[in-house]
N, CA, C and O atoms as a printed pandas DataFrame, in Angstrom:
     atom_number atom_name residue_name chain_id  residue_number  x_coord  y_coord  z_coord
0              1         N          MET        A               1    0.844   -1.172    0.000
1              2        CA          MET        A               1    0.000    0.000    0.000
2              3         C          MET        A               1    0.894    1.241    0.000
3              4         O          MET        A               1    1.824    1.339    0.800
4              5         N          THR        A               2    0.608    2.187   -0.900
5              6        CA          THR        A               2    1.386    3.415   -0.978
6              7         C          THR        A               2    0.901    4.395    0.083
7              8         O          THR        A               2   -0.167    4.224    0.670
8              9         N          LEU        A               3    1.711    5.426    0.313
9             10        CA          LEU        A               3    1.336    6.466    1.269
10            11         C          LEU        A               3    0.044    7.157    0.816
11            12         O          LEU        A               3   -0.820    7.471    1.635
12            13         N          TYR        A               4   -0.078    7.391   -0.497
13            14        CA          TYR        A               4   -1.293    8.010   -1.033
14            15         C          TYR        A               4   -2.514    7.147   -0.726
15            16         O          TYR        A               4   -3.540    7.654   -0.273
16            17         N          GLU        A               5   -2.401    5.846   -0.974
17            18        CA          GLU        A               5   -3.535    4.947   -0.711
18            19         C          GLU        A               5   -3.886    4.928    0.771
19            20         O          GLU        A               5   -5.061    4.866    1.135
20            21         N          LEU        A               6   -2.872    4.982    1.619
21            22        CA          LEU        A               6   -3.105    5.005    3.051
22            23         C          LEU        A               6   -3.863    6.276    3.451
23            24         O          LEU        A               6   -4.860    6.213    4.170
24            25         N          ASP        A               7   -3.380    7.428    2.977
25            26        CA          ASP        A               7   -4.059    8.691    3.261
26            27         C          ASP        A               7   -5.478    8.679    2.709
27            28         O          ASP        A               7   -6.417    9.094    3.388
28            29         N          TYR        A               8   -5.630    8.208    1.495
29            30        CA          TYR        A               8   -6.942    8.158    0.848
30            31         C          TYR        A               8   -7.899    7.298    1.680
31            32         O          TYR        A               8   -9.036    7.693    1.938
32            33         N          ASN        A               9   -7.432    6.130    2.091
33            34        CA          ASN        A               9   -8.284    5.227    2.871
34            35         C          ASN        A               9   -8.637    5.823    4.238
35            36         O          ASN        A               9   -9.772    5.695    4.698
36            37         N          LEU        A              10   -7.670    6.471    4.880
37            38        CA          LEU        A              10   -7.943    7.077    6.187
38            39         C          LEU        A              10   -9.008    8.164    6.084
39            40         O          LEU        A              10   -9.842    8.315    6.977
40            41         N          ILE        A              11   -8.975    8.908    5.002
41            42        CA          ILE        A              11   -9.927   10.015    4.848
42            43         C          ILE        A              11  -11.276    9.525    4.342
43            44         O          ILE        A              11  -12.310    9.880    4.907
44            45         N          PHE        A              12  -11.282    8.721    3.293
45            46        CA          PHE        A              12  -12.526    8.411    2.602
46            47         C          PHE        A              12  -13.179    7.095    2.997
47            48         O          PHE        A              12  -14.338    6.864    2.655
48            49         N          GLU        A              13  -12.472    6.236    3.700
49            50        CA          GLU        A              13  -13.050    4.953    4.073
50            51         C          GLU        A              13  -14.203    5.134    5.058
51            52         O          GLU        A              13  -15.226    4.457    4.953
52            53         N          ASP        A              14  -14.039    6.039    6.007
53            54        CA          ASP        A              14  -15.083    6.334    6.979
54            55         C          ASP        A              14  -15.965    7.440    6.406
55            56         O          ASP        A              14  -15.525    8.580    6.258
56            57         N          LYS        A              15  -17.192    7.101    6.091
57            58        CA          LYS        A              15  -18.098    8.073    5.455
58            59         C          LYS        A              15  -18.359    9.288    6.336
59            60         O          LYS        A              15  -18.813   10.319    5.839
60            61         N          ASN        A              16  -18.081    9.188    7.634
61            62        CA          ASN        A              16  -18.240   10.345    8.514
62            63         C          ASN        A              16  -17.199   11.425    8.250
63            64         O          ASN        A              16  -17.337   12.553    8.723
64            65         N          ASN        A              17  -16.148   11.079    7.488
65            66        CA          ASN        A              17  -15.095   12.038    7.159
66            67         C          ASN        A              17  -15.344   12.758    5.841
67            68         O          ASN        A              17  -14.542   13.602    5.441
68            69         N          VAL        A              18  -16.432   12.443    5.164
69            70        CA          VAL        A              18  -16.668   12.976    3.828
70            71         C          VAL        A              18  -17.934   13.824    3.817
71            72         O          VAL        A              18  -18.968   13.432    4.357
72            73         N          CYS        A              19  -17.830   14.996    3.188
73            74        CA          CYS        A              19  -19.020   15.829    3.015
74            75         C          CYS        A              19  -19.091   16.267    1.555
75            76         O          CYS        A              19  -18.133   16.124    0.795
76            77         N          THR        A              20  -20.221   16.788    1.198
77            78        CA          THR        A              20  -20.457   17.271   -0.162
78            79         C          THR        A              20  -20.859   18.734   -0.073
79            80         O          THR        A              20  -21.621   19.124    0.811
80            81         N          VAL        A              21  -20.338   19.546   -1.000
81            82        CA          VAL        A              21  -20.735   20.947   -1.086
82            83         C          VAL        A              21  -21.383   21.145   -2.452
83            84         O          VAL        A              21  -20.780   20.874   -3.491
84            85         N          LEU        A              22  -22.614   21.620   -2.425
85            86        CA          LEU        A              22  -23.372   21.847   -3.655
86            87         C          LEU        A              22  -23.668   23.332   -3.827
87            88         O          LEU        A              22  -23.637   24.098   -2.864
88            89         N          ASP        A              23  -23.952   23.727   -5.056
89            90        CA          ASP        A              23  -24.391   25.094   -5.302
90            91         C          ASP        A              23  -25.675   25.369   -4.537
91            92         O          ASP        A              23  -26.457   24.457   -4.271
92            93         N          GLY        A              24  -25.884   26.617   -4.188
93            94        CA          GLY        A              24  -27.040   27.011   -3.397
94            95         C          GLY        A              24  -28.383   26.686   -4.017
95            96         O          GLY        A              24  -29.374   26.537   -3.302
96            97         N          ASP        A              25  -28.435   26.573   -5.342
97            98        CA          ASP        A              25  -29.720   26.293   -5.991
98            99         C          ASP        A              25  -30.215   24.867   -5.725
99           100         O          ASP        A              25  -31.363   24.543   -6.029
100          101         N          LYS        A              26  -29.373   24.038   -5.175
101          102        CA          LYS        A              26  -29.771   22.650   -4.860
102          103         C          LYS        A              26  -30.382   22.526   -3.463
103          104         O          LYS        A              26  -30.886   21.465   -3.097
104          105         N          LYS        A              27  -30.338   23.602   -2.690
105          106        CA          LYS        A              27  -30.753   23.570   -1.287
106          107         C          LYS        A              27  -32.199   23.136   -1.092
107          108         O          LYS        A              27  -32.510   22.464   -0.109
108          109         N          GLU        A              28  -33.068   23.498   -1.987
109          110        CA          GLU        A              28  -34.492   23.204   -1.821
110          111         C          GLU        A              28  -34.904   21.826   -2.343
111          112         O          GLU        A              28  -36.054   21.421   -2.172
112          113         N          LYS        A              29  -33.983   21.108   -2.971
113          114        CA          LYS        A              29  -34.325   19.774   -3.482
114          115         C          LYS        A              29  -34.515   18.813   -2.315
115          116         O          LYS        A              29  -33.673   18.730   -1.421
116          117         N          THR        A              30  -35.611   18.101   -2.334
117          118        CA          THR        A              30  -35.922   17.193   -1.229
118          119         C          THR        A              30  -34.885   16.084   -1.081
119          120         O          THR        A              30  -34.712   15.540    0.009
120          121         N          THR        A              31  -34.205   15.750   -2.155
121          122        CA          THR        A              31  -33.172   14.717   -2.116
122          123         C          THR        A              31  -32.078   15.065   -1.108
123          124         O          THR        A              31  -31.511   14.180   -0.468
124          125         N          TYR        A              32  -31.788   16.356   -0.972
125          126        CA          TYR        A              32  -30.665   16.786   -0.147
126          127         C          TYR        A              32  -31.075   17.335    1.217
127          128         O          TYR        A              32  -30.218   17.584    2.064
128          129         N          LYS        A              33  -32.357   17.522    1.436
129          130        CA          LYS        A              33  -32.818   18.124    2.696
130          131         C          LYS        A              33  -32.460   17.244    3.884
131          132         O          LYS        A              33  -32.514   16.016    3.809
132          133         N          ASP        A              34  -32.100   17.885    4.962
133          134        CA          ASP        A              34  -31.830   17.231    6.248
134          135         C          ASP        A              34  -30.669   16.246    6.214
135          136         O          ASP        A              34  -30.599   15.358    7.064
136          137         N          LYS        A              35  -29.772   16.376    5.272
137          138        CA          LYS        A              35  -28.571   15.522    5.229
138          139         C          LYS        A              35  -27.454   16.255    5.964
139          140         O          LYS        A              35  -27.126   17.391    5.621
140          141         N          VAL        A              36  -26.876   15.619    6.959
141          142        CA          VAL        A              36  -25.856   16.287    7.771
142          143         C          VAL        A              36  -24.502   16.386    7.068
143          144         O          VAL        A              36  -23.637   17.149    7.497
144          145         N          ASP        A              37  -24.314   15.628    6.002
145          146        CA          ASP        A              37  -23.030   15.651    5.307
146          147         C          ASP        A              37  -23.089   16.409    3.982
147          148         O          ASP        A              37  -22.172   16.313    3.167
148          149         N          ILE        A              38  -24.171   17.164    3.769
149          150        CA          ILE        A              38  -24.294   17.975    2.552
150          151         C          ILE        A              38  -24.426   19.433    2.961
151          152         O          ILE        A              38  -25.289   19.799    3.759
152          153         N          PHE        A              39  -23.547   20.260    2.395
153          154        CA          PHE        A              39  -23.545   21.690    2.660
154          155         C          PHE        A              39  -23.801   22.431    1.354
155          156         O          PHE        A              39  -23.548   21.911    0.267
156          157         N          PHE        A              40  -24.306   23.648    1.481
157          158        CA          PHE        A              40  -24.666   24.420    0.297
158          159         C          PHE        A              40  -23.910   25.737    0.273
159          160         O          PHE        A              40  -23.819   26.448    1.273
160          161         N          SER        A              41  -23.379   26.035   -0.887
161          162        CA          SER        A              41  -22.692   27.295   -1.102
162          163         C          SER        A              41  -23.671   28.440   -0.851
163          164         O          SER        A              41  -24.865   28.304   -1.117
164          165         N          PRO        A              42  -23.177   29.561   -0.343
165          166        CA          PRO        A              42  -24.061   30.713   -0.165
166          167         C          PRO        A              42  -24.456   31.366   -1.494
167          168         O          PRO        A              42  -25.218   32.333   -1.510
168          169         N          PHE        A              43  -23.945   30.845   -2.588
169          170        CA          PHE        A              43  -24.242   31.388   -3.912
170          171         C          PHE        A              43  -25.053   30.368   -4.701
171          172         O          PHE        A              43  -24.760   29.173   -4.673
172          173         N          VAL        A              44  -26.073   30.850   -5.402
173          174        CA          VAL        A              44  -26.897   29.955   -6.213
174          175         C          VAL        A              44  -26.008   29.212   -7.198
175          176         O          VAL        A              44  -26.098   27.990   -7.316
176          177         N          ASP        A              45  -25.160   29.935   -7.897
177          178        CA          ASP        A              45  -24.178   29.351   -8.811
178          179         C          ASP        A              45  -22.996   30.310   -8.825
179          180         O          ASP        A              45  -23.116   31.437   -9.306
180          181         N          ILE        A              46  -21.875   29.879   -8.311
181          182        CA          ILE        A              46  -20.759   30.798   -8.095
182          183         C          ILE        A              46  -20.191   31.356   -9.393
183          184         O          ILE        A              46  -19.817   32.527   -9.446
184          185         N          GLU        A              47  -20.120   30.533  -10.447
185          186        CA          GLU        A              47  -19.604   31.034  -11.726
186          187         C          GLU        A              47  -20.513   32.107  -12.299
187          188         O          GLU        A              47  -20.045   33.141  -12.776
188          189         N          ASP        A              48  -21.826   31.856  -12.248
189          190        CA          ASP        A              48  -22.780   32.854  -12.736
190          191         C          ASP        A              48  -22.633   34.153  -11.948
191          192         O          ASP        A              48  -22.675   35.243  -12.519
192          193         N          TYR        A              49  -22.461   34.031  -10.647
193          194        CA          TYR        A              49  -22.373   35.210   -9.787
194          195         C          TYR        A              49  -21.126   36.031  -10.105
195          196         O          TYR        A              49  -21.204   37.256  -10.206
196          197         N          VAL        A              50  -19.978   35.372  -10.263
197          198        CA          VAL        A              50  -18.742   36.085  -10.578
198          199         C          VAL        A              50  -18.876   36.812  -11.913
199          200         O          VAL        A              50  -18.516   37.985  -12.020
200          201         N          LEU        A              51  -19.385   36.131  -12.919
201          202        CA          LEU        A              51  -19.518   36.763  -14.227
202          203         C          LEU        A              51  -20.534   37.900  -14.207
203          204         O          LEU        A              51  -20.366   38.897  -14.909
204          205         N          GLU        A              52  -21.577   37.755  -13.409
205          206        CA          GLU        A              52  -22.563   38.832  -13.266
206          207         C          GLU        A              52  -21.897   40.070  -12.666
207          208         O          GLU        A              52  -22.136   41.188  -13.123
208          209         N          CYS        A              53  -21.071   39.875  -11.651
209          210        CA          CYS        A              53  -20.359   40.992  -11.022
210          211         C          CYS        A              53  -19.416   41.666  -12.013
211          212         O          CYS        A              53  -19.337   42.893  -12.057
212          213         N          PHE        A              54  -18.705   40.875  -12.803
213          214        CA          PHE        A              54  -17.818   41.445  -13.808
214          215         C          PHE        A              54  -18.623   42.199  -14.862
215          216         O          PHE        A              54  -18.254   43.305  -15.256
216          217         N          SER        A              55  -19.713   41.604  -15.312
217          218        CA          SER        A              55  -20.536   42.240  -16.345
218          219         C          SER        A              55  -21.127   43.554  -15.857
219          220         O          SER        A              55  -21.269   44.496  -16.636
220          221         N          ASN        A              56  -21.474   43.627  -14.573
221          222        CA          ASN        A              56  -22.053   44.844  -13.991
222          223         C          ASN        A              56  -20.993   45.837  -13.529
223          224         O          ASN        A              56  -21.312   46.873  -12.946
224          225         N          LYS        A              57  -19.738   45.514  -13.792
225          226        CA          LYS        A              57  -18.592   46.358  -13.419
226          227         C          LYS        A              57  -18.559   46.644  -11.921
227          228         O          LYS        A              57  -18.127   47.715  -11.496
228          229         N          GLU        A              58  -19.015   45.686  -11.130
229          230        CA          GLU        A              58  -18.971   45.825   -9.677
230          231         C          GLU        A              58  -17.582   45.507   -9.138
231          232         O          GLU        A              58  -17.284   45.791   -7.978
232          233         N          PHE        A              59  -16.757   44.935   -9.953
233          234        CA          PHE        A              59  -15.458   44.440   -9.511
234          235         C          PHE        A              59  -14.351   45.116  -10.300
235          236         O          PHE        A              59  -13.380   44.476  -10.705
236          237         N          GLY        A              60  -14.506   46.413  -10.514
237          238        CA          GLY        A              60  -13.528   47.166  -11.275
238          239         C          GLY        A              60  -14.063   47.499  -12.648
239          240         O          GLY        A              60  -15.111   47.002  -13.062
240          241         N          ASP        A              61  -13.338   48.340  -13.344
241          242        CA          ASP        A              61  -13.762   48.759  -14.673
242          243         C          ASP        A              61  -13.119   47.856  -15.711
243          244         O          ASP        A              61  -11.910   47.901  -15.939
244          245         N          PHE        A              62  -13.938   47.049  -16.322
245          246        CA          PHE        A              62  -13.444   46.124  -17.341
246          247         C          PHE        A              62  -14.016   46.478  -18.703
247          248         O          PHE        A              62  -14.283   45.606  -19.530
248          249         N          SER        A              63  -14.198   47.779  -18.923
249          250        CA          SER        A              63  -14.777   48.205  -20.193
250          251         C          SER        A              63  -13.894   47.809  -21.375
251          252         O          SER        A              63  -14.382   47.646  -22.493
252          253         N          LYS        A              64  -12.600   47.657  -21.127
253          254        CA          LYS        A              64  -11.692   47.236  -22.204
254          255         C          LYS        A              64  -11.792   45.739  -22.460
255          256         O          LYS        A              64  -11.328   45.245  -23.488
256          257         N          VAL        A              65  -12.391   45.031  -21.537
257          258        CA          VAL        A              65  -12.475   43.572  -21.660
258          259         C          VAL        A              65  -13.945   43.183  -21.752
259          260         O          VAL        A              65  -14.637   43.125  -20.736
260          261         N          ASP        A              66  -14.417   42.920  -22.944
261          262        CA          ASP        A              66  -15.784   42.433  -23.110
262          263         C          ASP        A              66  -15.738   40.923  -22.896
263          264         O          ASP        A              66  -15.481   40.154  -23.823
264          265         N          LEU        A              67  -15.991   40.521  -21.658
265          266        CA          LEU        A              67  -15.819   39.114  -21.293
266          267         C          LEU        A              67  -16.715   38.187  -22.095
267          268         O          LEU        A              67  -16.286   37.113  -22.518
268          269         N          LYS        A              68  -17.959   38.599  -22.303
269          270        CA          LYS        A              68  -18.880   37.720  -23.030
270          271         C          LYS        A              68  -18.400   37.511  -24.454
271          272         O          LYS        A              68  -18.465   36.398  -24.977
272          273         N          LYS        A              69  -17.920   38.571  -25.081
273          274        CA          LYS        A              69  -17.442   38.451  -26.455
274          275         C          LYS        A              69  -16.095   37.718  -26.496
275          276         O          LYS        A              69  -15.896   36.810  -27.302
276          277         N          LYS        A              70  -15.179   38.125  -25.619
277          278        CA          LYS        A              70  -13.831   37.562  -25.640
278          279         C          LYS        A              70  -13.822   36.059  -25.383
279          280         O          LYS        A              70  -13.070   35.317  -26.015
280          281         N          TYR        A              71  -14.662   35.619  -24.453
281          282        CA          TYR        A              71  -14.672   34.205  -24.092
282          283         C          TYR        A              71  -15.893   33.470  -24.627
283          284         O          TYR        A              71  -16.169   32.338  -24.231
284          285         N          ASN        A              72  -16.621   34.122  -25.529
285          286        CA          ASN        A              72  -17.794   33.519  -26.164
286          287         C          ASN        A              72  -18.763   32.963  -25.115
287          288         O          ASN        A              72  -19.259   31.843  -25.232
288          289         N          ILE        A              73  -19.015   33.778  -24.091
289          290        CA          ILE        A              73  -19.911   33.347  -23.021
290          291         C          ILE        A              73  -21.349   33.519  -23.480
291          292         O          ILE        A              73  -21.749   34.577  -23.964
292          293         N          GLN        A              74  -22.101   32.462  -23.315
293          294        CA          GLN        A              74  -23.517   32.518  -23.654
294          295         C          GLN        A              74  -24.299   32.773  -22.379
295          296         O          GLN        A              74  -23.853   32.411  -21.290
296          297         N          ASN        A              75  -25.444   33.383  -22.506
297          298        CA          ASN        A              75  -26.262   33.676  -21.333
298          299         C          ASN        A              75  -27.038   32.445  -20.890
299          300         O          ASN        A              75  -28.268   32.446  -20.846
300          301         N          LYS        A              76  -26.311   31.424  -20.570
301          302        CA          LYS        A              76  -26.920   30.200  -20.064
302          303         C          LYS        A              76  -26.406   29.970  -18.659
303          304         O          LYS        A              76  -25.210   29.739  -18.478
304          305         N          PRO        A              77  -27.278   30.024  -17.647
305          306        CA          PRO        A              77  -26.807   29.763  -16.292
306          307         C          PRO        A              77  -26.106   28.405  -16.205
307          308         O          PRO        A              77  -26.542   27.426  -16.810
308          309         N          GLY        A              78  -25.021   28.369  -15.445
309          310        CA          GLY        A              78  -24.303   27.124  -15.242
310          311         C          GLY        A              78  -23.453   26.707  -16.425
311          312         O          GLY        A              78  -22.908   25.603  -16.444
312          313         N          SER        A              79  -23.336   27.574  -17.404
313          314        CA          SER        A              79  -22.560   27.232  -18.585
314          315         C          SER        A              79  -21.107   26.959  -18.228
315          316         O          SER        A              79  -20.499   27.696  -17.453
316          317         N          ASN        A              80  -20.561   25.899  -18.797
317          318        CA          ASN        A              80  -19.157   25.553  -18.586
318          319         C          ASN        A              80  -18.252   26.679  -19.074
319          320         O          ASN        A              80  -17.128   26.824  -18.592
320          321         N          LYS        A              81  -18.731   27.472  -20.020
321          322        CA          LYS        A              81  -17.922   28.568  -20.531
322          323         C          LYS        A              81  -17.683   29.620  -19.453
323          324         O          LYS        A              81  -16.670   30.317  -19.495
324          325         N          TYR        A              82  -18.593   29.750  -18.486
325          326        CA          TYR        A              82  -18.383   30.670  -17.380
326          327         C          TYR        A              82  -17.140   30.244  -16.605
327          328         O          TYR        A              82  -16.289   31.074  -16.284
328          329         N          SER        A              83  -17.037   28.960  -16.308
329          330        CA          SER        A              83  -15.874   28.456  -15.572
330          331         C          SER        A              83  -14.599   28.712  -16.357
331          332         O          SER        A              83  -13.584   29.104  -15.782
332          333         N          LYS        A              84  -14.641   28.495  -17.655
333          334        CA          LYS        A              84  -13.465   28.726  -18.486
334          335         C          LYS        A              84  -13.105   30.201  -18.512
335          336         O          LYS        A              84  -11.925   30.549  -18.510
336          337         N          ALA        A              85  -14.110   31.076  -18.537
337          338        CA          ALA        A              85  -13.846   32.511  -18.552
338          339         C          ALA        A              85  -13.170   32.940  -17.255
339          340         O          ALA        A              85  -12.227   33.731  -17.279
340          341         N          ILE        A              86  -13.643   32.428  -16.134
341          342        CA          ILE        A              86  -13.033   32.769  -14.847
342          343         C          ILE        A              86  -11.594   32.264  -14.811
343          344         O          ILE        A              86  -10.692   32.979  -14.375
344          345         N          TYR        A              87  -11.384   31.047  -15.264
345          346        CA          TYR        A              87  -10.030   30.484  -15.328
346          347         C          TYR        A              87   -9.132   31.378  -16.190
347          348         O          TYR        A              87   -7.991   31.655  -15.820
348          349         N          ASN        A              88   -9.640   31.821  -17.320
349          350        CA          ASN        A              88   -8.850   32.679  -18.212
350          351         C          ASN        A              88   -8.563   34.045  -17.586
351          352         O          ASN        A              88   -7.492   34.612  -17.797
352          353         N          MET        A              89   -9.520   34.572  -16.817
353          354        CA          MET        A              89   -9.283   35.847  -16.141
354          355         C          MET        A              89   -8.109   35.725  -15.176
355          356         O          MET        A              89   -7.271   36.622  -15.089
356          357         N          ILE        A              90   -8.055   34.617  -14.458
357          358        CA          ILE        A              90   -6.975   34.388  -13.511
358          359         C          ILE        A              90   -5.664   34.177  -14.268
359          360         O          ILE        A              90   -4.632   34.752  -13.922
360          361         N          LYS        A              91   -5.724   33.349  -15.296
361          362        CA          LYS        A              91   -4.526   33.025  -16.075
362          363         C          LYS        A              91   -3.935   34.269  -16.747
363          364         O          LYS        A              91   -2.715   34.401  -16.843
364          365         N          LYS        A              92   -4.792   35.173  -17.209
365          366        CA          LYS        A              92   -4.324   36.370  -17.914
366          367         C          LYS        A              92   -4.108   37.553  -16.965
367          368         O          LYS        A              92   -3.954   38.693  -17.402
368          369         N          ASN        A              93   -4.100   37.262  -15.661
369          370        CA          ASN        A              93   -3.820   38.263  -14.637
370          371         C          ASN        A              93   -4.786   39.442  -14.645
371          372         O          ASN        A              93   -4.403   40.558  -14.296
372          373         N          ILE        A              94   -6.032   39.204  -15.040
373          374        CA          ILE        A              94   -7.056   40.241  -14.914
374          375         C          ILE        A              94   -7.382   40.411  -13.437
375          376         O          ILE        A              94   -7.447   41.534  -12.936
376          377         N          LYS        A              95   -7.584   39.313  -12.751
377          378        CA          LYS        A              95   -7.761   39.286  -11.301
378          379         C          LYS        A              95   -7.192   37.972  -10.800
379          380         O          LYS        A              95   -7.178   36.976  -11.522
380          381         N          THR        A              96   -6.718   37.973   -9.549
381          382        CA          THR        A              96   -6.216   36.727   -8.974
382          383         C          THR        A              96   -7.383   35.936   -8.394
383          384         O          THR        A              96   -8.465   36.474   -8.156
384          385         N          GLU        A              97   -7.140   34.661   -8.174
385          386        CA          GLU        A              97   -8.145   33.801   -7.556
386          387         C          GLU        A              97   -8.530   34.353   -6.177
387          388         O          GLU        A              97   -9.705   34.356   -5.810
388          389         N          THR        A              98   -7.544   34.812   -5.430
389          390        CA          THR        A              98   -7.800   35.365   -4.098
390          391         C          THR        A              98   -8.651   36.627   -4.188
391          392         O          THR        A              98   -9.586   36.802   -3.408
392          393         N          GLU        A              99   -8.334   37.506   -5.132
393          394        CA          GLU        A              99   -9.122   38.732   -5.294
394          395         C          GLU        A              99  -10.578   38.408   -5.628
395          396         O          GLU        A              99  -11.495   39.032   -5.094
396          397         N          ILE        A             100  -10.784   37.442   -6.502
397          398        CA          ILE        A             100  -12.152   37.053   -6.868
398          399         C          ILE        A             100  -12.867   36.478   -5.657
399          400         O          ILE        A             100  -14.008   36.844   -5.375
400          401         N          PHE        A             101  -12.205   35.583   -4.944
401          402        CA          PHE        A             101  -12.821   34.950   -3.781
402          403         C          PHE        A             101  -13.148   35.985   -2.705
403          404         O          PHE        A             101  -14.250   35.980   -2.157
404          405         N          GLU        A             102  -12.197   36.872   -2.400
405          406        CA          GLU        A             102  -12.436   37.887   -1.373
406          407         C          GLU        A             102  -13.569   38.831   -1.775
407          408         O          GLU        A             102  -14.377   39.230   -0.937
408          409         N          PHE        A             103  -13.624   39.181   -3.052
409          410        CA          PHE        A             103  -14.692   40.068   -3.515
410          411         C          PHE        A             103  -16.063   39.417   -3.358
411          412         O          PHE        A             103  -16.970   40.013   -2.778
412          413         N          ILE        A             104  -16.217   38.206   -3.867
413          414        CA          ILE        A             104  -17.549   37.593   -3.776
414          415         C          ILE        A             104  -17.917   37.280   -2.335
415          416         O          ILE        A             104  -19.093   37.324   -1.974
416          417         N          SER        A             105  -16.926   36.966   -1.506
417          418        CA          SER        A             105  -17.195   36.722   -0.090
418          419         C          SER        A             105  -17.701   37.990    0.591
419          420         O          SER        A             105  -18.569   37.931    1.462
420          421         N          SER        A             106  -17.157   39.126    0.192
421          422        CA          SER        A             106  -17.573   40.398    0.797
422          423         C          SER        A             106  -19.005   40.765    0.419
423          424         O          SER        A             106  -19.654   41.540    1.122
424          425         N          LYS        A             107  -19.495   40.218   -0.676
425          426        CA          LYS        A             107  -20.855   40.521   -1.130
426          427         C          LYS        A             107  -21.910   39.805   -0.290
427          428         O          LYS        A             107  -23.060   40.240   -0.225
428          429         N          LYS        A             108  -21.517   38.709    0.349
429          430        CA          LYS        A             108  -22.454   37.931    1.165
430          431         C          LYS        A             108  -21.753   37.492    2.440
431          432         O          LYS        A             108  -21.634   36.299    2.719
432          433         N          GLU        A             109  -21.292   38.466    3.209
433          434        CA          GLU        A             109  -20.456   38.179    4.373
434          435         C          GLU        A             109  -21.120   37.243    5.376
435          436         O          GLU        A             109  -20.496   36.284    5.830
436          437         N          GLU        A             110  -22.365   37.507    5.722
437          438        CA          GLU        A             110  -23.039   36.678    6.730
438          439         C          GLU        A             110  -23.218   35.243    6.248
439          440         O          GLU        A             110  -22.977   34.298    6.999
440          441         N          GLU        A             111  -23.644   35.081    4.992
441          442        CA          GLU        A             111  -23.860   33.749    4.442
442          443         C          GLU        A             111  -22.556   32.967    4.340
443          444         O          GLU        A             111  -22.520   31.768    4.613
444          445         N          VAL        A             112  -21.479   33.658    3.943
445          446        CA          VAL        A             112  -20.170   33.009    3.827
446          447         C          VAL        A             112  -19.663   32.613    5.212
447          448         O          VAL        A             112  -19.084   31.539    5.376
448          449         N          GLU        A             113  -19.876   33.466    6.201
449          450        CA          GLU        A             113  -19.456   33.152    7.569
450          451         C          GLU        A             113  -20.202   31.922    8.093
451          452         O          GLU        A             113  -19.601   31.053    8.724
452          453         N          THR        A             114  -21.504   31.851    7.831
453          454        CA          THR        A             114  -22.298   30.685    8.245
454          455         C          THR        A             114  -21.778   29.425    7.561
455          456         O          THR        A             114  -21.605   28.389    8.204
456          457         N          PHE        A             115  -21.532   29.514    6.270
457          458        CA          PHE        A             115  -21.006   28.390    5.496
458          459         C          PHE        A             115  -19.658   27.939    6.065
459          460         O          PHE        A             115  -19.426   26.746    6.259
460          461         N          LYS        A             116  -18.777   28.901    6.327
461          462        CA          LYS        A             116  -17.461   28.588    6.896
462          463         C          LYS        A             116  -17.602   27.870    8.228
463          464         O          LYS        A             116  -16.905   26.889    8.485
464          465         N          ASN        A             117  -18.496   28.354    9.071
465          466        CA          ASN        A             117  -18.687   27.738   10.383
466          467         C          ASN        A             117  -19.248   26.320   10.273
467          468         O          ASN        A             117  -18.894   25.449   11.067
468          469         N          GLN        A             118  -20.117   26.088    9.294
469          470        CA          GLN        A             118  -20.638   24.734    9.066
470          471         C          GLN        A             118  -19.509   23.786    8.690
471          472         O          GLN        A             118  -19.419   22.675    9.212
472          473         N          LEU        A             119  -18.652   24.231    7.785
473          474        CA          LEU        A             119  -17.534   23.383    7.357
474          475         C          LEU        A             119  -16.549   23.135    8.502
475          476         O          LEU        A             119  -16.071   22.015    8.686
476          477         N          LEU        A             120  -16.254   24.175    9.261
477          478        CA          LEU        A             120  -15.336   24.006   10.397
478          479         C          LEU        A             120  -15.911   23.038   11.427
479          480         O          LEU        A             120  -15.186   22.210   11.978
480          481         N          ALA        A             121  -17.204   23.140   11.684
481          482        CA          ALA        A             121  -17.842   22.217   12.644
482          483         C          ALA        A             121  -17.740   20.785   12.140
483          484         O          ALA        A             121  -17.484   19.871   12.925
484          485         N          PHE        A             122  -17.934   20.578   10.851
485          486        CA          PHE        A             122  -17.820   19.243   10.272
486          487         C          PHE        A             122  -16.393   18.722   10.406
487          488         O          PHE        A             122  -16.181   17.566   10.772
488          489         N          LEU        A             123  -15.428   19.565   10.115
489          490        CA          LEU        A             123  -14.022   19.151   10.150
490          491         C          LEU        A             123  -13.536   18.868   11.570
491          492         O          LEU        A             123  -12.626   18.065   11.775
492          493         N          ASN        A             124  -14.149   19.531   12.542
493          494        CA          ASN        A             124  -13.755   19.288   13.934
494          495         C          ASN        A             124  -14.449   18.062   14.451
495          496         O          ASN        A             124  -14.254   17.683   15.606
């Protein structure tokens, strides 16, 4: 058994050590209600939210960067192209991953704090 397999087994073998984090839009589905190992992001869909903030120029002036045109983003919620656009923004140094995370966290401070506390309680 390799060290990786040992670590993997120690973490994932006991189902009490594993949790799932889903987008906020899944919170109302009866399949997931009352499950102690399922947590929900404070954002309905984080990629949609980040791109919405960029499109509304809430996160700086990006008038020189037409994100929808540049990355061929379609107005489809949950589109994989949103994830690719965010990845490209980070890769092209438009914004760092930390800057994006801190910005969106500041938009929903109470919800993010609650989410953080849920995860910390699970990990402890």
